[in-house]
DSSP file (Angstrom, degrees, kcal/mol; ACC not computed):
  #  RESIDUE AA STRUCTURE BP1 BP2  ACC     N-H-->O    O-->H-N    N-H-->O    O-->H-N    TCO  KAPPA ALPHA  PHI   PSI    X-CA   Y-CA   Z-CA
    1    1 A M              0   0    0      0, 0.0     3,-0.4     0, 0.0   116,-0.2   0.000 360.0 360.0 360.0 -32.2  107.5   93.4  127.6
    2    2 A Q        +     0   0    0      1,-0.2   117,-0.3     2,-0.1   115,-0.0   0.883 360.0  41.2 -63.7 -37.4  110.0   91.3  125.7
    3    3 A R  S    S-     0   0    0    115,-0.1    -1,-0.2     0, 0.0   115,-0.1   0.549 110.4-122.4 -86.2  -7.7  107.3   90.3  123.2
    4    4 A G  S    S+     0   0    0     -3,-0.4    -2,-0.1     1,-0.1    54,-0.1   0.790  77.0 122.3  72.5  27.2  105.8   93.8  123.1
    5    5 A T        +     0   0    0      2,-0.0    -1,-0.1     0, 0.0    -3,-0.1  -0.024  29.6 147.5-112.1  29.9  102.4   92.5  124.2
    6    6 A Q        -     0   0    0     -5,-0.1     2,-0.3    47,-0.1    47,-0.0  -0.255  37.4-137.0 -63.7 156.4  101.9   94.5  127.3
    7    7 A T        -     0   0    0      2,-0.1    -1,-0.1     1,-0.1    -2,-0.0  -0.754  17.4-136.9-116.8 159.4   98.4   95.5  128.1
    8    8 A D        +     0   0    0     -2,-0.3     3,-0.1     2,-0.0    -1,-0.1   0.406  69.9 118.7 -90.6   0.9   96.6   98.6  129.3
    9    9 A A  S    S-     0   0    0      1,-0.1    -2,-0.1     0, 0.0     2,-0.0  -0.281  76.1 -94.2 -66.8 152.8   94.5   96.4  131.7
   10   10 A M        -     0   0    0      1,-0.1    -1,-0.1     2,-0.1     3,-0.0  -0.324  42.6-101.5 -63.5 148.3   94.8   97.1  135.4
   11   11 A N     >  -     0   0    0      1,-0.2     4,-2.0    -3,-0.1     3,-0.3  -0.632  28.6-146.4 -70.4 117.9   97.3   95.0  137.3
   12   12 A P  H  > S+     0   0    0      0, 0.0     4,-2.3     0, 0.0    -1,-0.2   0.840  98.2  52.4 -60.3 -32.0   95.1   92.4  139.1
   13   13 A W  H  > S+     0   0    0      2,-0.2     4,-2.5     1,-0.2     5,-0.2   0.873 106.9  52.6 -70.7 -35.5   97.4   92.3  142.1
   14   14 A G  H  > S+     0   0    0     -3,-0.3     4,-2.3     2,-0.2    -1,-0.2   0.905 110.9  46.9 -64.8 -40.5   97.2   96.1  142.4
   15   15 A V  H  X S+     0   0    0     -4,-2.0     4,-2.4     2,-0.2    -2,-0.2   0.929 113.6  47.7 -66.7 -45.7   93.3   95.9  142.4
   16   16 A A  H  X S+     0   0    0     -4,-2.3     4,-2.1     1,-0.2    -2,-0.2   0.907 113.1  48.7 -62.8 -41.4   93.2   93.1  145.0
   17   17 A L  H  X S+     0   0    0     -4,-2.5     4,-2.8     2,-0.2    -1,-0.2   0.909 110.5  50.9 -64.6 -42.2   95.7   94.9  147.2
   18   18 A F  H  X S+     0   0    0     -4,-2.3     4,-2.2     1,-0.2    -2,-0.2   0.920 109.6  50.0 -62.0 -43.4   93.7   98.1  147.0
   19   19 A R  H  X S+     0   0    0     -4,-2.4     4,-0.9     2,-0.2    -1,-0.2   0.898 112.4  48.0 -62.5 -39.5   90.5   96.3  147.9
   20   20 A T  H >< S+     0   0    0     -4,-2.1     3,-0.8     1,-0.2     4,-0.4   0.940 113.2  46.7 -65.3 -46.7   92.2   94.7  150.9
   21   21 A L  H >< S+     0   0    0     -4,-2.8     3,-1.0     1,-0.2    -2,-0.2   0.812 103.4  63.6 -66.8 -29.8   93.7   98.0  152.1
   22   22 A R  H 3< S+     0   0    0     -4,-2.2    -1,-0.2     1,-0.3    -2,-0.2   0.816 103.0  49.3 -63.8 -29.9   90.4   99.8  151.7
   23   23 A N  T << S+     0   0    0     -4,-0.9     2,-0.3    -3,-0.8    -1,-0.3   0.508  88.1 103.4 -88.8  -4.7   88.9   97.6  154.4
   24   24 A V    <   -     0   0    0     -3,-1.0    -3,-0.0    -4,-0.4    -4,-0.0  -0.619  51.4-167.0 -81.2 135.1   91.7   98.1  156.9
   25   25 A K        -     0   0    0     -2,-0.3     2,-0.1    10,-0.0     7,-0.1  -0.809  10.1-156.3-122.1  88.0   90.9  100.5  159.7
   26   26 A P        +     0   0    0      0, 0.0    -2,-0.0     0, 0.0     6,-0.0  -0.428  17.9 172.2 -68.1 136.8   94.2  101.4  161.5
   27   27 A R        +     0   0    0     -2,-0.1     0, 0.0     0, 0.0     0, 0.0   0.796  53.0  59.5-112.4 -49.6   93.6  102.5  165.1
   28   28 A T  S  > S-     0   0    0      1,-0.1     4,-2.6     4,-0.0     5,-0.2  -0.414  87.7-110.9 -83.5 160.3   96.9  102.9  166.9
   29   29 A P  H  > S+     0   0    0      0, 0.0     4,-2.3     0, 0.0     5,-0.2   0.874 119.5  50.5 -57.2 -38.1   99.7  105.2  165.7
   30   30 A S  H  > S+     0   0    0      2,-0.2     4,-2.3     1,-0.2     5,-0.2   0.890 110.6  49.1 -69.6 -36.8  101.9  102.3  164.8
   31   31 A E  H  > S+     0   0    0      2,-0.2     4,-2.6     1,-0.2    -1,-0.2   0.905 111.8  49.5 -65.1 -40.6   99.1  100.8  162.7
   32   32 A Q  H  X S+     0   0    0     -4,-2.6     4,-2.4     2,-0.2    -2,-0.2   0.893 111.3  48.7 -65.2 -39.7   98.5  104.1  161.0
   33   33 A A  H  X S+     0   0    0     -4,-2.3     4,-2.3     2,-0.2    -2,-0.2   0.916 113.2  46.9 -65.5 -43.1  102.2  104.5  160.2
   34   34 A A  H  X S+     0   0    0     -4,-2.3     4,-2.4     2,-0.2    -2,-0.2   0.900 112.5  50.5 -65.1 -40.2  102.3  100.9  158.8
   35   35 A Y  H  X S+     0   0    0     -4,-2.6     4,-2.3     2,-0.2    -2,-0.2   0.920 110.8  48.6 -63.1 -44.5   99.2  101.6  156.8
   36   36 A S  H  X S+     0   0    0     -4,-2.4     4,-2.3     1,-0.2    -2,-0.2   0.907 111.4  49.9 -62.0 -42.6  100.6  104.8  155.4
   37   37 A K  H  X S+     0   0    0     -4,-2.3     4,-2.5     1,-0.2    -1,-0.2   0.900 109.3  51.8 -63.4 -41.0  103.8  103.0  154.5
   38   38 A C  H  X S+     0   0    0     -4,-2.4     4,-2.2     1,-0.2    -2,-0.2   0.902 109.7  49.3 -63.3 -41.6  101.9  100.3  152.7
   39   39 A L  H  X S+     0   0    0     -4,-2.3     4,-2.3     2,-0.2    -1,-0.2   0.903 110.7  50.5 -63.6 -41.2   99.9  102.8  150.7
   40   40 A D  H  X S+     0   0    0     -4,-2.3     4,-2.5     1,-0.2    -2,-0.2   0.921 111.1  48.0 -62.2 -44.0  103.1  104.6  149.7
   41   41 A Q  H  X S+     0   0    0     -4,-2.5     4,-2.5     2,-0.2    -1,-0.2   0.877 109.6  53.3 -66.2 -37.1  104.7  101.3  148.6
   42   42 A R  H  X S+     0   0    0     -4,-2.2     4,-2.4     2,-0.2    -1,-0.2   0.930 110.6  46.9 -61.5 -45.8  101.6  100.4  146.6
   43   43 A L  H  X S+     0   0    0     -4,-2.3     4,-2.5     1,-0.2    -2,-0.2   0.908 111.2  51.5 -63.3 -41.9  101.8  103.7  144.8
   44   44 A D  H  X S+     0   0    0     -4,-2.5     4,-2.5     2,-0.2    -2,-0.2   0.913 110.8  48.8 -60.6 -43.0  105.5  103.2  144.2
   45   45 A R  H  X S+     0   0    0     -4,-2.5     4,-2.4     2,-0.2    -2,-0.2   0.930 113.1  46.1 -62.9 -46.1  104.9   99.8  142.7
   46   46 A E  H  X S+     0   0    0     -4,-2.4     4,-2.3     2,-0.2    -1,-0.2   0.887 113.6  49.1 -66.1 -38.5  102.1  101.0  140.4
   47   47 A T  H  X S+     0   0    0     -4,-2.5     4,-2.1     2,-0.2    -1,-0.2   0.917 112.3  48.1 -66.2 -43.2  104.2  104.0  139.3
   48   48 A A  H  X S+     0   0    0     -4,-2.5     4,-2.3    -5,-0.2    -2,-0.2   0.886 111.0  51.6 -64.8 -38.6  107.2  101.8  138.5
   49   49 A R  H  X S+     0   0    0     -4,-2.4     4,-2.5     2,-0.2     5,-0.2   0.929 109.6  49.3 -63.7 -44.9  105.0   99.3  136.6
   50   50 A A  H  X S+     0   0    0     -4,-2.3     4,-2.3     1,-0.2    -1,-0.2   0.893 110.9  50.6 -61.2 -39.5  103.6  102.1  134.5
   51   51 A A  H  X S+     0   0    0     -4,-2.1     4,-2.4     2,-0.2    -1,-0.2   0.900 110.4  49.3 -66.0 -40.2  107.1  103.4  133.8
   52   52 A R  H  X S+     0   0    0     -4,-2.3     4,-1.6     2,-0.2    -2,-0.2   0.914 111.4  48.8 -65.9 -41.5  108.2   99.9  132.7
   53   53 A I  H  X S+     0   0    0     -4,-2.5     4,-0.9     1,-0.2    -2,-0.2   0.915 112.3  48.7 -64.4 -41.5  105.3   99.4  130.4
   54   54 A H  H >< S+     0   0    0     -4,-2.3     3,-0.7     1,-0.2    -1,-0.2   0.910 110.7  50.9 -63.4 -41.0  105.9  102.8  128.9
   55   55 A A  H 3< S+     0   0    0     -4,-2.4    -1,-0.2     1,-0.2    -2,-0.2   0.786 104.1  59.4 -67.8 -26.4  109.6  102.0  128.4
   56   56 A A  H 3< S+     0   0    0     -4,-1.6    -1,-0.2    -5,-0.1    -2,-0.2   0.735  92.4  81.6 -76.2 -21.2  108.7   98.7  126.7
   57   57 A S  S << S-     0   0    0     -4,-0.9     2,-0.3    -3,-0.7   -53,-0.0  -0.505  98.5 -91.6 -84.6 155.5  106.8  100.4  124.0
   58   58 A S        -     0   0    0     -2,-0.2    57,-0.1     1,-0.2    -1,-0.1  -0.470  40.9-179.9 -66.0 125.9  108.4  102.0  121.0
   59   59 A V        +     0   0    0     55,-0.3    -1,-0.2    -2,-0.3    56,-0.1   0.529  57.1  85.8-106.7  -9.1  109.1  105.6  121.7
   60   60 A I  S    S-     0   0    0     54,-0.1     5,-0.0    50,-0.1    -1,-0.0  -0.841  77.7-135.4 -96.1 116.2  110.8  106.6  118.4
   61   61 A P    >>  -     0   0    0      0, 0.0     4,-1.6     0, 0.0     3,-0.7  -0.258  18.7-111.2 -71.3 157.1  108.1  107.6  115.9
   62   62 A T  H 3> S+     0   0    0      1,-0.2     4,-2.5     2,-0.2     5,-0.2   0.866 114.7  58.8 -55.7 -42.6  108.1  106.4  112.3
   63   63 A P  H 3> S+     0   0    0      0, 0.0     4,-2.3     0, 0.0    -1,-0.2   0.876 104.8  51.5 -58.8 -34.3  108.8  109.9  110.9
   64   64 A L  H <> S+     0   0    0     -3,-0.7     4,-2.5     2,-0.2    -2,-0.2   0.910 108.6  50.2 -68.3 -40.4  112.0  110.1  113.0
   65   65 A W  H  X S+     0   0    0     -4,-1.6     4,-2.5     2,-0.2     5,-0.2   0.928 109.7  51.9 -59.5 -43.5  113.1  106.7  111.6
   66   66 A L  H  X S+     0   0    0     -4,-2.5     4,-2.6     1,-0.2     5,-0.2   0.919 109.8  48.6 -59.0 -45.0  112.4  108.0  108.1
   67   67 A V  H  X S+     0   0    0     -4,-2.3     4,-2.6     1,-0.2    -1,-0.2   0.901 110.3  52.1 -62.8 -41.3  114.5  111.1  108.7
   68   68 A L  H  X S+     0   0    0     -4,-2.5     4,-2.1     2,-0.2    -2,-0.2   0.930 112.9  43.5 -61.2 -45.6  117.4  108.9  110.1
   69   69 A Y  H  X S+     0   0    0     -4,-2.5     4,-2.3     2,-0.2    -2,-0.2   0.912 114.5  48.9 -68.6 -42.1  117.4  106.7  107.1
   70   70 A V  H  X S+     0   0    0     -4,-2.6     4,-2.6    -5,-0.2    -2,-0.2   0.915 111.2  51.1 -62.8 -42.2  117.1  109.5  104.6
   71   71 A T  H  X S+     0   0    0     -4,-2.6     4,-2.4    -5,-0.2    -1,-0.2   0.911 109.0  51.1 -61.7 -42.4  119.9  111.4  106.3
   72   72 A A  H  X S+     0   0    0     -4,-2.1     4,-2.2     2,-0.2    -2,-0.2   0.924 111.5  47.1 -61.3 -44.6  122.1  108.3  106.2
   73   73 A V  H  X S+     0   0    0     -4,-2.3     4,-2.7     1,-0.2    -2,-0.2   0.916 112.0  50.7 -63.5 -42.9  121.5  107.9  102.4
   74   74 A L  H  X S+     0   0    0     -4,-2.6     4,-2.7     2,-0.2    -2,-0.2   0.898 110.1  49.5 -63.1 -40.5  122.2  111.6  101.8
   75   75 A I  H  X S+     0   0    0     -4,-2.4     4,-2.5     2,-0.2    -1,-0.2   0.924 112.1  47.3 -65.9 -43.5  125.5  111.4  103.8
   76   76 A V  H  X S+     0   0    0     -4,-2.2     4,-1.8     2,-0.2    -2,-0.2   0.930 113.2  49.4 -63.2 -43.6  126.7  108.4  101.8
   77   77 A G  H  X S+     0   0    0     -4,-2.7     4,-0.9     1,-0.2    -2,-0.2   0.914 110.5  50.3 -59.9 -42.8  125.7  110.1   98.6
   78   78 A F  H >< S+     0   0    0     -4,-2.7     3,-0.8     1,-0.2     4,-0.5   0.903 108.2  52.5 -61.6 -42.2  127.5  113.2   99.6
   79   79 A M  H >< S+     0   0    0     -4,-2.5     3,-1.2     1,-0.2    -1,-0.2   0.837 101.6  61.0 -63.8 -32.1  130.7  111.2  100.4
   80   80 A L  H >< S+     0   0    0     -4,-1.8     3,-1.6     1,-0.3    -1,-0.2   0.778  91.9  66.8 -67.2 -24.9  130.5  109.6   97.0
   81   81 A F  T << S+     0   0    0     -4,-0.9    -1,-0.3    -3,-0.8    -2,-0.2   0.753  96.1  56.9 -65.3 -21.7  130.9  113.0   95.4
   82   82 A F  T <  S+     0   0    0     -3,-1.2    -1,-0.3    -4,-0.5    -2,-0.2   0.422  78.5 123.7 -89.0   1.7  134.4  113.1   96.9
   83   83 A A    <   -     0   0    0     -3,-1.6     2,-0.5    -4,-0.1    -3,-0.0  -0.414  47.6-158.3 -64.1 136.2  135.3  109.9   95.1
   84   84 A D    >   -     0   0    0      4,-0.1     3,-1.8    -2,-0.1     8,-0.1  -0.972  15.2-152.1-122.2 119.1  138.4  110.4   92.9
   85   85 A S  T 3  S+     0   0    0     -2,-0.5    -1,-0.1     1,-0.3    -2,-0.0   0.694  96.8  63.4 -64.9 -16.1  139.0  108.0   90.0
   86   86 A G  T 3  S+     0   0    0      2,-0.1    -1,-0.3    -3,-0.0     2,-0.2   0.666  90.4  82.4 -79.8 -16.5  142.7  108.7   90.4
   87   87 A E  S <  S-     0   0    0     -3,-1.8    -4,-0.0     1,-0.1     0, 0.0  -0.573  88.5-107.1 -88.5 151.7  142.7  107.2   93.9
   88   88 A R     >  -     0   0    0     -2,-0.2     4,-1.9     1,-0.1     3,-0.4  -0.398  30.0-112.9 -71.3 154.9  143.0  103.5   94.6
   89   89 A P  H  > S+     0   0    0      0, 0.0     4,-2.7     0, 0.0     5,-0.2   0.825 115.9  59.7 -58.4 -33.0  139.8  101.7   95.8
   90   90 A V  H  > S+     0   0    0      2,-0.2     4,-2.1     1,-0.2     5,-0.1   0.908 105.8  47.5 -63.3 -41.6  141.5  101.0   99.2
   91   91 A V  H  > S+     0   0    0     -3,-0.4     4,-1.4     2,-0.2    -1,-0.2   0.917 112.9  48.2 -66.0 -43.0  141.9  104.7   99.8
   92   92 A Q  H  X S+     0   0    0     -4,-1.9     4,-2.2     1,-0.2     5,-0.3   0.896 111.5  50.1 -65.9 -38.6  138.3  105.5   98.8
   93   93 A A  H  X S+     0   0    0     -4,-2.7     4,-2.8     1,-0.2    -1,-0.2   0.874 107.4  55.1 -65.7 -36.0  137.0  102.7  101.0
   94   94 A A  H  < S+     0   0    0     -4,-2.1    -1,-0.2    -5,-0.2    -2,-0.2   0.797 110.4  47.0 -67.2 -27.0  139.1  104.1  103.9
   95   95 A L  H  < S+     0   0    0     -4,-1.4     4,-0.5    -3,-0.2    -2,-0.2   0.904 124.2  27.8 -79.3 -43.6  137.4  107.5  103.4
   96   96 A I  H  X S+     0   0    0     -4,-2.2     4,-2.3     2,-0.1     5,-0.2   0.772 106.9  73.8 -92.1 -26.8  133.8  106.3  103.2
   97   97 A G  H  X S+     0   0    0     -4,-2.8     4,-2.8    -5,-0.3     5,-0.2   0.914  96.6  46.5 -56.8 -50.7  134.0  103.2  105.3
   98   98 A P  H  > S+     0   0    0      0, 0.0     4,-2.5     0, 0.0    -1,-0.2   0.876 111.8  52.5 -61.8 -35.5  134.2  104.8  108.7
   99   99 A V  H  > S+     0   0    0     -4,-0.5     4,-2.1     2,-0.2    -2,-0.2   0.942 112.9  43.6 -64.6 -46.2  131.4  107.2  107.9
  100  100 A V  H  X S+     0   0    0     -4,-2.3     4,-2.7     2,-0.2     5,-0.2   0.906 113.2  52.5 -64.6 -41.8  129.1  104.3  106.9
  101  101 A A  H  X S+     0   0    0     -4,-2.8     4,-2.5    -5,-0.2    -2,-0.2   0.911 110.2  47.6 -61.9 -42.8  130.2  102.2  109.9
  102  102 A V  H  X S+     0   0    0     -4,-2.5     4,-2.4     2,-0.2    -1,-0.2   0.905 113.1  48.4 -65.7 -40.8  129.4  105.1  112.3
  103  103 A M  H  X S+     0   0    0     -4,-2.1     4,-2.4     2,-0.2    -2,-0.2   0.925 113.4  46.6 -66.1 -43.4  126.0  105.7  110.7
  104  104 A V  H  X S+     0   0    0     -4,-2.7     4,-2.6     2,-0.2     5,-0.2   0.927 113.5  48.8 -64.0 -44.6  125.1  102.0  110.8
  105  105 A A  H  X S+     0   0    0     -4,-2.5     4,-2.4    -5,-0.2    -1,-0.2   0.901 111.7  50.0 -62.2 -40.7  126.2  101.6  114.4
  106  106 A T  H  X S+     0   0    0     -4,-2.4     4,-2.5     2,-0.2    -2,-0.2   0.925 111.8  46.7 -64.5 -44.9  124.3  104.7  115.4
  107  107 A I  H  X S+     0   0    0     -4,-2.4     4,-2.4     2,-0.2    -2,-0.2   0.906 113.2  49.4 -65.4 -40.8  121.1  103.5  113.7
  108  108 A L  H  X S+     0   0    0     -4,-2.6     4,-2.4     2,-0.2    -1,-0.2   0.901 111.3  49.8 -64.7 -39.4  121.5  100.0  115.3
  109  109 A L  H  X S+     0   0    0     -4,-2.4     4,-2.7     2,-0.2    -2,-0.2   0.922 111.3  48.0 -64.2 -43.8  122.0  101.6  118.7
  110  110 A I  H  X S+     0   0    0     -4,-2.5     4,-1.5     2,-0.2    -2,-0.2   0.902 111.4  51.2 -63.8 -39.8  118.9  103.8  118.4
  111  111 A R  H  X S+     0   0    0     -4,-2.4     4,-0.7     2,-0.2    -1,-0.2   0.916 111.3  47.8 -63.2 -42.3  116.9  100.7  117.3
  112  112 A F  H >< S+     0   0    0     -4,-2.4     3,-1.2     1,-0.2     6,-0.2   0.934 111.3  49.7 -62.9 -46.0  118.1   98.8  120.3
  113  113 A L  H 3< S+     0   0    0     -4,-2.7    -1,-0.2     1,-0.3    -2,-0.2   0.748 103.5  61.5 -66.8 -22.5  117.3  101.6  122.7
  114  114 A D  H 3< S+     0   0    0     -4,-1.5   -55,-0.3     1,-0.3    -1,-0.3   0.728 119.7  25.4 -74.0 -21.4  113.9  101.9  121.1
  115  115 A N  S X< S+     0   0    0     -3,-1.2     3,-1.3    -4,-0.7    -1,-0.3  -0.548  70.7 161.5-139.6  71.1  113.2   98.3  122.3
  116  116 A P  T 3  S+     0   0    0      0, 0.0     8,-2.9     0, 0.0   -60,-0.1   0.679  73.3  56.5 -70.6 -16.5  115.4   97.6  125.3
  117  117 A Y  T 3  S+     0   0    0      6,-0.2     3,-0.1  -116,-0.2     6,-0.1   0.478  82.6 108.9 -94.5  -1.8  113.3   94.6  126.5
  118  118 A G  S <  S-     0   0    0     -3,-1.3  -115,-0.1    -6,-0.2  -116,-0.1  -0.162  79.5 -88.2 -66.4 167.8  113.6   92.6  123.2
  119  119 A G  S    S+     0   0    0   -117,-0.3     2,-0.1     4,-0.1    -1,-0.1  -0.204  79.4  67.2 -71.8 168.0  115.7   89.5  123.1
  120  120 A G  S >  S-     0   0    0      3,-0.1     3,-1.6    -3,-0.1     2,-0.1  -0.431  88.7 -25.9 113.0 174.7  119.4   89.5  122.2
  121  121 A A  T 3  S+     0   0    0      1,-0.2     3,-0.1    -2,-0.1     0, 0.0  -0.355 125.5  12.2 -63.8 134.5  122.7   90.7  123.6
  122  122 A G  T 3  S+     0   0    0      1,-0.3    -1,-0.2    -2,-0.1     3,-0.1   0.383  88.7 142.2  83.7  -4.5  122.4   93.6  126.0
  123  123 A S    <   -     0   0    0     -3,-1.6    -1,-0.3     1,-0.1     2,-0.3  -0.354  58.9-101.7 -71.3 152.9  118.6   93.5  126.4
  124  124 A L        -     0   0    0     -8,-2.9    -1,-0.1    -3,-0.1    -3,-0.0  -0.539  41.7-170.1 -75.6 135.8  117.1   94.2  129.8
  125  125 A T        -     0   0    0     -2,-0.3     2,-2.1    -3,-0.1     3,-0.4  -0.865  36.2-103.1-125.4 159.9  116.1   91.1  131.7
  126  126 A P     >  +     0   0    0      0, 0.0     4,-2.5     0, 0.0     5,-0.2  -0.251  64.0 142.0 -79.9  53.8  114.1   90.7  135.0
  127  127 A V  H  > S+     0   0    0     -2,-2.1     4,-2.2     1,-0.2     5,-0.2   0.920  70.9  47.9 -61.0 -46.5  117.2   90.0  137.1
  128  128 A A  H  > S+     0   0    0     -3,-0.4     4,-2.3     1,-0.2    -1,-0.2   0.896 112.7  48.8 -64.6 -39.9  115.9   92.0  140.1
  129  129 A M  H  > S+     0   0    0      2,-0.2     4,-2.4     1,-0.2    -1,-0.2   0.915 110.8  50.1 -66.9 -42.1  112.4   90.3  140.0
  130  130 A E  H  X S+     0   0    0     -4,-2.5     4,-1.9     1,-0.2    -2,-0.2   0.894 111.1  49.7 -63.5 -38.7  114.0   86.9  139.7
  131  131 A R  H  X S+     0   0    0     -4,-2.2     4,-2.4     2,-0.2    -2,-0.2   0.916 109.9  51.2 -64.2 -43.0  116.2   87.6  142.8
  132  132 A T  H  X S+     0   0    0     -4,-2.3     4,-2.6     1,-0.2    -2,-0.2   0.900 108.5  51.4 -61.4 -41.6  113.2   88.8  144.7
  133  133 A L  H  X S+     0   0    0     -4,-2.4     4,-2.2     2,-0.2    -1,-0.2   0.897 109.5  50.0 -63.8 -39.6  111.3   85.7  143.9
  134  134 A R  H  X S+     0   0    0     -4,-1.9     4,-2.3     2,-0.2    -2,-0.2   0.920 111.2  49.3 -63.6 -42.3  114.2   83.5  145.1
  135  135 A L  H  X S+     0   0    0     -4,-2.4     4,-2.6     2,-0.2    -2,-0.2   0.904 109.7  51.2 -63.5 -41.0  114.3   85.6  148.4
  136  136 A L  H  X S+     0   0    0     -4,-2.6     4,-2.3     2,-0.2    -1,-0.2   0.910 109.6  50.2 -62.6 -41.3  110.6   85.1  148.9
  137  137 A D  H  X S+     0   0    0     -4,-2.2     4,-2.0     2,-0.2    -2,-0.2   0.918 111.0  49.3 -62.4 -42.5  110.9   81.4  148.4
  138  138 A Q  H  X S+     0   0    0     -4,-2.3     4,-2.4     1,-0.2    -2,-0.2   0.920 111.1  49.4 -62.1 -43.8  113.8   81.3  151.0
  139  139 A E  H  X S+     0   0    0     -4,-2.6     4,-2.1     1,-0.2     6,-0.2   0.879 108.7  52.8 -65.1 -37.6  111.8   83.3  153.5
  140  140 A R  H  X>S+     0   0    0     -4,-2.3     5,-2.4     1,-0.2     4,-0.7   0.905 111.0  47.3 -63.5 -40.8  108.8   81.0  153.0
  141  141 A R  H  <5S+     0   0    0     -4,-2.0     3,-0.4     3,-0.2    -2,-0.2   0.906 110.0  53.4 -66.3 -40.8  111.0   78.0  153.8
  142  142 A I  H  <5S+     0   0    0     -4,-2.4    -2,-0.2     1,-0.2    -1,-0.2   0.907 115.2  38.7 -61.8 -43.3  112.6   79.7  156.8
  143  143 A I  H  <5S-     0   0    0     -4,-2.1    -1,-0.2    -5,-0.1    -2,-0.2   0.521 112.9-117.4 -88.3  -3.6  109.2   80.4  158.4
  144  144 A G  T  <5 +     0   0    0     -4,-0.7     2,-0.6    -3,-0.4    -3,-0.2   0.771  50.1 168.2  78.6  25.1  107.7   77.1  157.3
  145  145 A D      < +     0   0    0     -5,-2.4    -1,-0.2    -6,-0.2    -2,-0.1  -0.635   8.2 165.1 -76.0 116.0  105.0   78.6  155.1
  146  146 A T        +     0   0    0     -2,-0.6    -1,-0.1     2,-0.1     3,-0.1   0.225  29.6 126.4-115.5  11.5  103.5   75.7  153.1
  147  147 A T  S    S-     0   0    0      1,-0.1     2,-0.1     3,-0.0    -2,-0.0  -0.295  72.3 -88.5 -67.7 157.4  100.3   77.5  151.9
  148  148 A A        -     0   0    0      1,-0.1    -1,-0.1     2,-0.1    -2,-0.1  -0.403  42.6-111.0 -67.6 140.1   99.7   77.5  148.1
  149  149 A V        -     0   0    0      1,-0.1    -1,-0.1    -2,-0.1     9,-0.1  -0.547  23.2-132.5 -70.6 135.0  101.2   80.4  146.2
  150  150 A P  S    S+     0   0    0      0, 0.0     8,-1.0     0, 0.0     2,-0.3   0.454  82.2  42.6 -75.7   2.3   98.3   82.7  145.1
  151  151 A C  B    S-A  157   0A   0      6,-0.2     6,-0.2     8,-0.1     8,-0.1  -0.962  77.2-119.2-143.0 161.7   99.7   83.0  141.5
  152  152 A N    >   -     0   0    0      4,-2.6     3,-1.9    -2,-0.3     7,-0.1  -0.275  47.5 -85.9 -89.5-177.7  101.1   80.8  138.8
  153  153 A A  T 3  S+     0   0    0      1,-0.3    -1,-0.1     6,-0.2     6,-0.1   0.726 128.6  54.4 -64.7 -21.8  104.6   81.2  137.2
  154  154 A R  T 3  S-     0   0    0      2,-0.1    -1,-0.3     3,-0.0     3,-0.1   0.421 120.3-106.9 -91.5   0.7  103.2   83.7  134.6
  155  155 A G  S <  S+     0   0    0     -3,-1.9    -2,-0.1     1,-0.3     2,-0.1   0.408  77.7 130.2  92.2  -2.7  101.8   85.9  137.4
  156  156 A G        -     0   0    0      1,-0.1    -4,-2.6     2,-0.1    -1,-0.3  -0.368  66.6 -90.6 -80.5 164.0   98.1   85.0  136.8
  157  157 A T  B    S+A  151   0A   0     -6,-0.2    -6,-0.2    -3,-0.1    -1,-0.1  -0.419  91.3  53.6 -73.7 151.3   95.8   83.9  139.5
  158  158 A G              0   0    0     -8,-1.0    -6,-0.1     1,-0.1    -3,-0.1   0.358 360.0 360.0  94.5 132.3   95.5   80.2  140.3
  159  159 A A              0   0    0     -8,-0.1    -6,-0.2    -7,-0.1    -1,-0.1   0.470 360.0 360.0 -73.7 360.0   98.5   78.0  141.1
């Protein structure tokens, strides 16, 4: 998501999990409850993934950017009409400077919010996922699980 190269392909883990769950035949009430919970969690994961992928794509269309830039130019031009040759440059800068600063800050903020997963200060990072991976590693050590991890560091199949 940081590079903007997300794909529309199905999540391979979601497909594998679905195939596994499809073959499960819960018999007892507790098995049925656990199965139902597992299906709910699978749906929650897939829904959250779709939402993250959607959020990573640019949501502000080009025409809106064009309107923002044209509006900024028009406001600066309008402010220049109030320039008074009798006033010192410092006074004129004090009148137009804050307006320009607010417009630039607003456009930069909108640009940042349009791509929140990009690099840089304030960008969203996978803190929760990294914490979950650390917890999973701790739990594997606690129970003595030494089997090979079914995915590599990039999330693909194969260790």
